[in-house]
Each structure stands twice: as C-alpha cells, then as structure tokens.
C-alpha positions in Angstrom: -15.3 17.3 46.5 -13.0 14.4 47.1 -14.2 10.8 46.7 -14.1 8.6 49.7 -12.3 5.2 49.3 -13.9 2.3 51.0 -12.0 -0.3 53.0 -13.1 -3.2 50.8 -10.4 -4.6 48.6 -11.3 -5.9 45.3 -9.3 -8.9 44.1 -9.1 -9.6 40.4 -7.8 -12.7 38.8 -4.8 -12.3 36.6 -5.7 -13.1 33.0 -4.7 -16.6 31.9 -1.6 -16.8 29.8 -2.1 -18.0 26.3 0.5 -19.2 23.8 3.2 -19.8 26.3 2.7 -16.4 28.0 3.6 -14.1 25.2 1.9 -12.7 22.2 2.3 -14.8 19.1 4.0 -13.0 16.2 1.8 -13.5 13.1 5.0 -13.1 10.9 7.0 -15.7 12.8 7.3 -19.2 11.4 5.8 -21.9 13.5 7.6 -25.1 14.1 4.8 -27.2 12.7 4.6 -25.4 9.4 8.4 -25.3 9.0 8.7 -29.1 9.5 6.0 -29.6 6.9 7.7 -27.4 4.4 11.0 -29.1 4.8 9.6 -32.5 3.9 7.9 -31.3 0.7 10.7 -30.0 -1.4 14.4 -29.0 -1.1 15.0 -25.4 -0.2 15.2 -23.0 -3.1 13.1 -25.0 -5.5 9.9 -23.6 -7.1 7.0 -25.9 -6.2 4.4 -24.3 -8.5 4.7 -24.2 -12.3 4.9 -20.8 -14.0 1.7 -21.5 -16.0 -0.2 -22.1 -12.8 1.2 -18.9 -11.3 0.2 -16.8 -14.3 -3.3 -18.3 -14.3 -3.6 -17.4 -10.6 -2.3 -13.9 -11.3 -4.8 -13.3 -14.1 -7.7 -14.8 -12.0 -6.8 -12.4 -9.1 -6.6 -9.5 -11.6 -10.1 -10.3 -12.9 -11.4 -10.4 -9.3 -9.8 -7.1 -8.4 -11.0 -5.4 -11.6 -14.6 -6.4 -10.8 -14.2 -4.4 -7.5 -13.3 -1.2 -9.3 -16.0 1.5 -9.6 -15.8 2.8 -13.1 -17.0 6.4 -13.8 -19.7 7.0 -16.4 -18.5 8.0 -19.8 -19.6 11.7 -19.5 -17.7 12.1 -16.2 -14.6 10.4 -17.7 -14.6 12.8 -20.7 -15.0 15.8 -18.4 -12.2 14.7 -16.1 -9.9 14.0 -19.0 -10.6 17.5 -20.4 -9.8 19.1 -17.0 -6.5 17.2 -16.9 -5.6 18.3 -20.4 -6.4 21.9 -19.7 -4.4 21.8 -16.5 -1.4 20.4 -18.3 -1.6 23.1 -21.0 -1.8 25.8 -18.4 1.2 24.4 -16.5 3.2 24.1 -19.8 2.5 27.6 -20.8 3.5 28.9 -17.3 6.8 27.0 -17.3 7.5 28.0 -20.9 7.0 31.7 -20.1 9.4 31.5 -17.2 11.9 29.6 -19.2 11.7 32.3 -21.9 12.2 35.1 -19.3 15.1 33.4 -17.6 16.7 32.7 -21.0 16.5 36.4 -21.9 18.1 37.3 -18.5 20.9 34.8 -18.9 21.7 36.0 -22.4 21.6 39.7 -21.3 24.1 39.0 -18.6 26.2 36.9 -21.0 26.3 33.9 -18.7 25.3 31.4 -21.3 
C-alpha cells in the first residue's frame, strides 16, 4: 500500500557553518602555526640536536616493544621448526624441477 503524505511541511534549520564554511584540512598548515615557526629559526635549519632525536627514537622503540605480545618459548620453537621444514620442502621442490629442466635443455642441446 502507498503511504499518504500529509500537508504539513517540516522546516529544518540549516546546519551552522563552522571554520569559514568548509571542512578544515588536517594536513593544511594554519596561518598561526606558520607564523610561529617562521620566527623560531630560519628555514632549513635543524632545531633539535641529533643526540636528542636518537634519545627520543630509542624511548619510542622501548614503548612500542612493550606493546608487543611475545609468544611462549614452546610456541616459538614449534613455529621455527615449521618454517624450517617448509623452506626445506620448497628447496627440494625447486631443486628437482631445476634438475629436470637442466636435463631437458642439455638433451635438446640448447645450453
């Protein structure tokens, strides 16, 4: 069945415009921060010292490493064994096909 539409009109307010009417780009430089940066140091100079950057890097590495979930020793040994066996199987498979193709190429005297 079709819906009936009433004669009442609903008026809605238009949403208020923010930030000058458009969406603010989070990657765009704002005028306030660019004027502050220009007064601090000439363009192209490194403000922080290399030792401070290295200290910050290693501090962040330590924080990220604390977030890692390390497997138990038994699971680690089992997973390592699986990887080693898979590599051996793949190596033997590739080696056999290499040997077969080598025989074919030599039989046809292409190589």
